[in-house]
SEVOZA-887044 format. One record per residue (C-alpha): x, y, z. Coordinates in steps of 0.25 Angstrom, whole numbers, plus 5000, padded with zeros to 4 digits. Layout:
XYZ
...
END
This chain:
512551385070
511551395060
510351295059
510251205047
508851205042
508451065039
507251035030
506350915034
506150805024
504650785022
504150645026
503050585017
501750555024
501550405026
499950405025
499950445010
500950335006
500250225014
498850265009
499350274994
500050134996
498750085002
497850134990
498850084980
498849944986
497349944987
497249974972
498349874968
497849764976
496449784973
496749784958
497649654960
496449594967
495449624956
496349594944
497249484949
497049334946
496049244953
496849174964
495649094969
495748984958
496148844963
495848874978
494348864979
494249004986
493449114980
493649254985
492649374982
493449474973
492949584982
493649514994
494949494987
494949644983
494649674997
495849595003
496749634992
496449784994
496649775009
498049705006
498349814996
498049925006
498949865016
500149835006
499949975000
499950045013
501249965018
501949995005
501550145007
502150145021
503450075016
503550185006
503350295017
504350225026
505450225014
505150375011
505350415025
506550335028
507750415031
509150365031
END
């Protein structure tokens, strides 16, 4: 009986996807924080623009990394 040679399907590496998602999220949320409307009107609360940029950047990093991880999970899923 002859052996059937199988080729292995290459798996994408997860770190580049997660890192790219985090960087894109950082950029998108940072731009939204800087360009977006002023939401402090009517509440009597004022935030430093740098603090808002920091919070939005961290949120963007987390959301972007999560999206990158989901993309890797979908690419490596086998039926």
